[in-house]
C-alpha positions as CSV (number, residue, x, y, z in Angstrom):
1,M,59.4,-30.8,44.2
2,L,56.5,-30.5,46.7
3,Y,54.2,-33.5,47.0
4,L,50.9,-33.5,48.7
5,S,49.7,-36.5,50.7
6,T,46.4,-38.1,49.6
7,D,44.6,-36.5,52.6
8,S,46.0,-33.1,51.8
9,L,45.1,-33.4,48.1
10,F,41.5,-34.5,49.1
11,L,41.2,-31.5,51.4
12,A,42.4,-29.1,48.7
13,V,40.0,-30.5,46.2
14,Q,37.2,-30.3,48.8
15,R,38.0,-26.8,49.6
16,M,37.8,-25.8,45.9
17,S,34.6,-27.7,45.5
18,N,33.0,-25.9,48.5
19,K,34.1,-22.5,47.2
20,S,32.5,-23.2,43.9
21,K,29.3,-24.3,45.6
22,I,29.2,-21.1,47.6
23,L,29.7,-18.9,44.6
24,A,27.1,-20.9,42.6
25,A,24.6,-20.5,45.4
26,A,25.3,-16.8,45.8
27,S,24.9,-16.3,42.0
28,D,21.5,-18.1,42.0
29,L,20.3,-16.1,45.0
30,L,21.4,-12.9,43.4
31,L,19.3,-13.6,40.4
32,E,16.3,-14.8,42.3
33,K,16.1,-12.3,45.1
34,G,18.5,-9.5,44.3
35,A,21.2,-8.3,46.6
36,A,18.7,-7.8,49.5
37,G,18.2,-11.6,49.6
38,L,21.9,-12.3,49.6
39,N,23.2,-13.1,53.1
40,V,25.5,-15.7,54.6
41,R,22.8,-17.8,56.2
42,A,20.8,-18.0,52.9
43,I,24.0,-18.8,50.9
44,A,25.0,-21.5,53.4
45,K,21.5,-23.1,53.2
46,R,21.5,-23.1,49.4
47,A,25.1,-24.4,49.2
48,G,24.4,-27.1,51.8
49,L,27.2,-25.8,54.1
50,S,27.4,-24.3,57.5
51,T,27.8,-20.6,58.0
52,I,31.2,-21.3,59.5
53,G,32.0,-23.1,56.3
54,I,31.2,-19.9,54.4
55,Y,33.5,-17.8,56.6
56,S,36.3,-20.2,56.2
57,H,36.4,-19.3,52.5
58,F,35.2,-15.7,52.4
59,Q,35.0,-12.8,54.8
60,G,31.2,-12.7,54.8
61,K,29.0,-11.2,52.2
62,Q,31.5,-8.6,51.1
63,G,34.0,-11.3,50.2
64,I,31.5,-13.3,48.3
65,M,30.3,-10.2,46.3
66,D,33.9,-9.3,45.5
67,A,34.6,-12.9,44.3
68,L,31.5,-12.7,42.0
69,Y,32.5,-9.3,40.8
70,I,36.1,-10.4,40.0
71,D,34.8,-13.6,38.3
72,G,32.5,-11.5,36.1
73,Y,35.2,-9.3,34.9
74,Q,37.6,-12.2,34.5
75,R,35.1,-13.7,32.1
76,V,34.9,-10.5,30.2
77,A,38.7,-10.4,29.9
78,E,38.8,-14.0,28.8
79,G,36.3,-13.3,26.1
80,V,38.4,-10.4,24.8
81,S,41.6,-12.6,25.0
82,A,39.9,-15.3,22.9
83,A,38.9,-12.8,20.3
84,S,42.4,-11.3,20.2
85,K,43.7,-14.5,18.6
86,I,41.8,-13.6,15.4
87,K,44.2,-11.7,13.1
88,D,41.7,-9.6,11.2
89,P,40.8,-6.5,13.4
90,K,37.2,-6.3,12.3
91,R,36.5,-10.0,12.8
92,A,38.2,-9.8,16.2
93,A,36.0,-6.9,17.3
94,L,32.9,-8.8,16.1
95,A,34.1,-11.8,18.0
96,V,34.3,-9.7,21.2
97,T,30.7,-8.7,20.7
98,K,29.6,-12.3,20.3
99,N,31.6,-13.5,23.3
100,Y,30.2,-10.6,25.4
101,L,26.6,-11.6,24.5
102,E,27.4,-15.2,25.5
103,L,28.8,-14.0,28.8
104,A,25.7,-11.9,29.6
105,R,23.5,-14.9,28.8
106,Q,25.3,-17.6,30.7
107,N,26.5,-15.5,33.7
108,E,23.6,-13.1,34.2
109,A,24.1,-12.7,38.0
110,Q,27.7,-11.7,37.7
111,Y,26.9,-9.5,34.7
112,R,24.2,-7.6,36.7
113,L,26.5,-7.2,39.6
114,I,29.5,-5.8,37.8
115,F,27.3,-3.3,36.0
116,G,25.3,-2.2,39.0
117,E,21.9,-3.7,38.0
118,T,21.3,-5.4,41.4
119,N,20.2,-2.3,43.3
120,S,22.8,-3.2,45.9
121,D,24.7,-1.1,48.4
122,Y,27.7,-3.2,47.6
123,T,31.0,-1.3,47.1
124,P,33.6,-3.3,45.2
125,S,37.0,-3.6,46.8
126,R,40.2,-2.2,45.2
127,E,41.1,-5.7,44.0
128,A,37.6,-6.0,42.4
129,L,37.9,-2.6,40.7
130,R,41.3,-3.6,39.3
131,A,39.7,-6.7,37.7
132,G,37.4,-4.3,35.9
133,R,40.2,-2.1,34.7
134,R,42.2,-5.1,33.4
135,A,39.2,-6.2,31.3
136,F,38.8,-2.7,29.9
137,D,42.5,-2.4,29.1
138,R,42.4,-5.7,27.1
139,L,39.4,-4.3,25.1
140,V,41.4,-1.1,24.4
141,D,44.3,-3.1,23.1
142,L,42.0,-5.1,20.8
143,T,39.9,-2.2,19.4
144,A,43.1,-0.2,18.9
145,R,43.8,-2.6,16.0
146,L,41.0,-0.9,14.1
147,L,43.0,2.4,14.3
148,P,46.2,3.6,12.6
149,G,49.4,3.1,14.5
150,G,50.3,5.9,16.8
151,T,46.7,6.8,17.7
152,P,46.7,8.5,21.1
153,K,45.8,6.3,24.1
154,K,42.8,8.5,25.0
155,H,41.3,8.1,21.6
156,Q,41.9,4.3,21.8
157,Q,40.0,4.3,25.1
158,R,37.1,6.3,23.6
159,V,36.8,3.9,20.8
160,A,36.8,0.9,23.2
161,L,34.1,2.7,25.2
162,R,31.9,3.2,22.1
163,V,32.1,-0.5,21.3
164,W,31.4,-1.6,24.9
165,A,28.6,0.9,25.5
166,L,26.7,-0.2,22.4
167,V,26.7,-3.9,23.3
168,H,26.1,-3.2,27.0
169,G,23.1,-1.0,26.1
170,Y,21.5,-3.8,24.1
171,V,22.1,-6.3,27.0
172,S,20.6,-3.9,29.5
173,L,17.5,-3.4,27.4
174,R,17.0,-7.1,27.1
175,H,17.4,-7.5,30.9
176,H,14.8,-4.9,31.7
177,A,12.4,-4.6,28.8
178,M,12.9,-7.0,25.9
179,R,12.9,-10.5,27.1
180,D,10.0,-11.4,24.9
181,I,12.2,-10.9,21.7
182,A,13.5,-14.2,20.2
183,E,17.1,-14.8,21.1
184,R,18.2,-15.4,17.6
185,E,16.6,-12.2,16.3
186,W,18.0,-10.2,19.2
187,T,21.5,-11.5,18.6
188,R,21.3,-10.6,14.9
189,Q,20.3,-7.1,15.8
190,V,23.2,-6.6,18.2
191,M,25.7,-8.1,15.8
192,A,24.5,-5.9,12.9
193,A,24.6,-2.8,15.1
194,S,28.1,-3.7,16.2
195,E,29.3,-4.3,12.7
196,S,27.9,-0.9,11.6
197,M,29.7,0.8,14.4
198,I,33.0,-0.9,13.7
199,D,32.8,0.1,10.0
200,S,32.1,3.6,11.1
201,I,35.1,3.6,13.4
202,V,37.3,2.4,10.6
203,R,36.0,5.0,8.1
204,E,36.5,7.8,10.6
205,A,40.1,6.6,11.2
206,E,40.8,6.5,7.4
207,S,39.4,10.0,6.9
208,V,42.0,11.5,9.2
209,T,45.0,9.7,7.9
């Protein structure tokens, strides 16, 4: 078994702490100033670190953006996984909607980044794009439970896209035009629309079996 000395353990914890500070600072700046205001010097100042400290954790702005992008999609995937524990397919799909809304509310910077709302010239790395694909694949597996066994994969993917597009559309509207609507009212509207779509998907599936 490998043991770490006290000094090594402290350095490992400090490294993790600094990395979290960097990502938190980058997330705040992304929301406040957009991608144009996101640079290593500004992030270092906000995080209380040196620019050298930034480069010791990430390869500049690209590395930080990739980390935020991956983190955003990992949170999406975690929300889907949590909902997957619910046995009833409809309740599980509704839980995905609720978890997604919470993600968009609590992690707005990452959300805007992964869905291209930051007006950025950032191009995600292959690793970042794979994180997005993994999140979508988990959603496909969950929403496929609404469909009969043996449903072709392409149709499963189309259903998952319908669910995702509906909720994402509501979130995007709120980001750009509807912030004055009460949170509780807005959430009820999204959940009602999501339930209506899920019921429609189930009815369509039953009509062809």
